[in-house]
N, C-alpha and C positions, 0 to 999 in steps of 0.2 A: 640830465634831469634828476629829481630827487630820488634818493635811495632810501625809502622809508618802508619798513615792514610792518605788517599787521600783527600786533601782539595779543590778539584775542585768544584766550585759552582754547587749546585744542584745534586752533585754526577753523573754528566753527563759522566765522564770517566768510572765509574763503570757500569753505565747503558749501555753504548756503548759496553763495554767488554762482558757483559752478552748477549746482542743482537748478537754480533759476534759469541760467543760460541754456542748459540742456532742455528744460521744459519749453522755453520760449522758442528756441531754434527748432525743436522737433515739431511743435504745433505749427510754427511758421512754415516748415517744409511741407506739411500736409496741405496747408492753404495755398502754398506756392504751386503745388502739383495741380490742385483743383482749378486755379486761375489759368494755368497753362493749357489745361484741357479745354476750358471755356474758350480761350483765344483760338485754339485749333478748330474747334467746332464752328465758331463764328466765321473764321477765315475760309471755311469750306461750306458755307451756307449762303442763302440769298442775301444775308446781311454783310457779305464780304466787302462790297463797295462802300457801305457805310462805315465799316471798320477801318478801311484804308483812308477814307476821307477824314475820319476823326483824328487819326494819327498825323495827318498832313495839315490839320488846322493850325494856322499861324497865331501865335500869341506873342505880344510885344510889351516890353517894359521900357519906359523912357524917363530919364532924369536929366533935364537940361539937354546937353548935346549927346549924352550917352544913351544909346539905344541898343537893347538886346531883343532881337526878333528871331524866333525859332519856331519850327513846327512842334506840335505837342510831343511827338516821339522824342525829339532832342531835349525838350524840357524835362522829360522823364529821365533820359539817359545822362544828361549833363547836370541837371539840377537835383532831382530827387536822389539820384545815385551818389551825389556828393555827400548827402547825409548818411547814406549807407557806408561810404568810405570813411566818413568822420567817425562812425561807430567802430569800424574796424581799427582805426587809429587809436581810439580810446582803449579797446581790448588789447591791442598789441602793447601799448605802453604799460597797462596794468600788469600784463603777464611778464614783461621784462623787469618791472620794478618789484612786484610782490608775488607773482604767480609762478607758473611752471617754467618760464624761461629765465627766471632769476638765478637758477642753479645750472652750471654747465653740464653736470652729470645727468640732468634730466632732459637735456635737449639733443644729445648726440644721436640717439636712436631715431626719434621722429625727424630730426634735422636731416640725417642721412636718407631716410625714407623719402622726405620731401624732395631732396636733391635728385634722387633717382627717378621720382615720380614726375619730375619736370624734364630731365634730360632725355629719357627714353621716348616719351610721347612726342616731344618736339623732333627727335631724330627720325621716328617713324613717319611723321607727317612730311618732313623735309625729303626723306628718301622717296616717298610716293609722288611728290610734286616737284622734284628737282628739274630745273630747266624752264619752269613757268614762273617768270618773275612776279607776276601779279598774285598767283596762287601762293607763292612762298611768303607773302605778307601775312598769311594765316598760321605760321608755324607755332605761334604761342597759344592758339586756341585750345588744344587738348591738354595743356599743362595745368589747368585750373581744377579745383575741387569745390563743389557747392556744399558748404558745411551744413546748411539748413536741411537739404535733402539727405545727406549722409547721416546726420544725427537722427532725422526722422525715421530712417530705415533701422538704425541701431536701436532706437527706442522701442521698436516693435517687439524686441526680445526681452524687454523689461529687465528684471534682476538677473537674468541669465548672463548678461554682459558684464565681465569684470571691470571694476572701476579703472584699473590701469589701462585697459584697452580703450576706454572712452577718453582718458587723458592723452593717450598716444594719438588718437584721431584728432582731438582738439588741437594739440600742439603741432601736428603735421599740417593741419589746415591753416594755422596761423602763419607758418613758414610759407605755405602756398600763397596766402594773401599778400605777404611781404614781397614775394617774388613777382606776383602779378602787378603790384604797385610799381616796382622797379621797371618791369618790362614796359608798362604803359608810359612811364616817364621817359625812358631811354629810346624806345623803338617806335612809338606812335605819336611823337610830337611833330607838328607841321608848321612851316612858314612862321618862324618865331618872330615876335615883336619885342624888340629890346626895351621900348618904353613901357609896355605893359608888364614885362618881366621885372623891370626896375621898381614899378609901383608895388607889385606883388612882393618883391624882396623887402621893401620898406615895411609893408604891413606885417610880414612874417617876423622881421627883426623887432618891431615894436612888441609883438606878442611874446617873443622870447625874453625881451627885457622885462616885460610885465611879470612873466613867470619868475625870473630871477629876483625881482623886487618884492615878490610875495603877494602880488595882486590875486585875490581869490574869487572875485565875482566872475562867474562863467559867462554872464551876459556881455561883458566887455570883450572877451575872447571871441564870442559868436559874432559880434558886430565887426570885429577885425576880420573874422573868417569870411563874412559876406564881401568885404572889400577885396580880400585875397582871392576869393572865388571868381569875382568879376574880372580881376586883373589876369588871372590864369586863363580864364575863358577867352579873353581877348589876345592872349600871348601866343597861342598856338599849341601850348601844352594842355593836355586834357584837364578840364576844370575839376574833375572829381579828386585830383591829387591835392587840391586846396583843403579838402576835408581832412585828409590824413595829416597834412602838415600842421594845421591849426590844432588838431587833436593832441599832437605830441606836446603842445604848449599848455594844455589844461593842467592845473596843479593836481598832484596826486594826493597831497594832504594839506589841510589848513592849520591854522595856529591852535585850534581846539582839538586836533587829532581826527577830525572828520575828513571825508574824501570827496571834494568837488567832482573829481573824475568819476568815481564810482556812482555818485548820485546822478550825474548827467548820463552815464552809460545805462543805468537802471531806467531812467526816464525815456531813453531813446529806443530801448530794445523792443518794446511793444509796437510803437509806430513803424519801426523799420520792418519787423517781422510780419506785421499784420496789414500794413498799408503800402509801404514803399516797394518792397520786393514783389508782392503780388501785382502792383501796378506795373512794375518793370516786366514781369512775366506776361501780363496781358498785352503789353505794347510790343513785345519782341518775339513771342512764341507762336504767333499766328502765321502759319505757313500754308499756302494754298497747295494742297496735295493733288488736285485735279490735273491730269495731263502728265504727271510724273511717270517715268518708266524705269526699267531696270538700269538703263544707262545713267540715270540721275543718281541712283543708289551707288553704282560702281564708279562714278566719277572720282578721279584722284583726290579732289578736295574733300568730298564726302567720305571716302574711304580713309583718307589721312586722319581726319578728325575722329571718325568712329574707331579705327584701329588704335589710334593714340590713346583714346579713353579706355576702351575695353581691354586691350592687350598691353599697351605701353605703360599705363599707370601701375597695374599689379606687378608686371615684370620689373619695372624700374624700382618700385618701392621694395620688393622682396630681395632683389639682387643687392641693392645698396645697404639694406638692413642686415642682410647676411654678411656682407663685407665688414660692416661695423662690428658684428658679433665675432667674426673670425679673427679680426685684428685685435680683439680685446678692448675696443673703444667704448663698448656699451654692453649691458647685460639684459637679457630678456626677462621681464617680470615673471615671478614664480607662477602666477595664475594665468599667464598668456602663452598659448601654443602657436606654432607656426601656422596651423590651419586657421586660427583666429585672425592672424595677421593677413592671411590670404583673403579672408572675407572682407576685412576692413580695406584692404588694398583695392578690391573690386569696387567697394563703396566710394573710394576716392575717385573712381572713374565717372562718377556722376558730376559732370562739369557744369551743367545748365547755366546758372545765373552769370558767373564770371566768364564762362566760355562764350555765352551770347554777347556779353559786354565787349570782350576782346574782339569777337568776330565783327561787330559793328564798327569798331575802330579800324580793323584790318582792311575791310572792304568798302568803307563808306565812300571812297572816291573811285571805285572800280565800275560804276554803272550798274551794280546789282548782279553782274554775271556770276559771281561766286557766292554771294551772301546767302541765297536760298539753299544752295548745296551745303554750305557750312551749317546752317541751322538744322537742316535735315540730318547731317552727321552728328550734330550735338544731341539732338533728340533721340536718334537711334542708339548712339553710343551710350548715352546716359541711361536709357531704359534697359539695354542689355547688361550694363554694369550693375544696375540695381537688382535685376533678376539673378545674376550670378552671385552677387554678394549675399542676397537672401538665402539662396540654396546652400552656399558654403557655410554660412553662419548657422542656419537651421540644423545642419548635421554635425557641426563642430562644437558649438557652445554646449555647456552642461545642460542637462534636462532640468526643467523647472520642478521644484519640489511640490508634490501634491499632498494635501492633507488627507 
């Protein structure tokens, strides 16, 4: 893709984009939390049956012989979340072309942290569930980080948080997202349809050719994206991947020096943060807690997810970051201490959105025997991680200046 850099004096355009991203993600994280709490309350109230019936309501779209019929829950998870992954794809491309990932020196530290933050949690989960073939399908659940929640927590400390620490978290989360995309594509594809894959490949090829020919109208790419989404949905590969693939084809720059990609990213941030992710949380966070016992909490699946998020994430991130520093592959920023990294590492254990998404893929064909335990592990692990992150950052970050 294009290697175009922003020549705006002082990098003010990039800095403003980062500030807007932080503001939207932080506010969206707060709304996400509120929506999840509402879903939990409803799922444990007299409205629980209505909540379940709503999510099972079937919606169908038919064009000629092509029919897509799914319950509302899957329209949210397969449809709305494709837009979320489309936004992730735009952000990843922008970072690789013009942002923090365009310089190898800037990516080693968070890249190593992300690698450790995936390997160790997955290893802990696998260790606790070894021998149970169905449970092992959930090994990828604790590898994810919910950037909206993590940034919302970090924003609570305001100016006390060094900019380099925010950049570290953002870059690590981008690597996490890329890994989650790869995991979904490789490990959670089912019953592949060669015909549907071929149609999707043709749609993607056309989008790539359009990019190379300099086609700038984003509406043309979006129309192709709808075709690609439908083909991928019917192929057996998870449909949300279509959003990422078409996002990589959106032009970074037009002939006048503007950025179709940045404009589209800007327009999508609000709807994704304030509508799509809260809708996902409402549809997926409603766990009926009545009748749960200590045995449910200590179940290997629940414990694997919870331990992976609470312990695996910080241990993996710190060990691999320490390895990078010891080998001289990277240098710790002057205003960042190890205690700061510990706090951020705990924040990365807030898995919520992506963890719930992967959990749904992992256990959607298991008859529901493990999914409730997985969601319980995600909620408990994310809450504990948030509490520990807040405590560590509260005591380790510089005190706010008081007039």
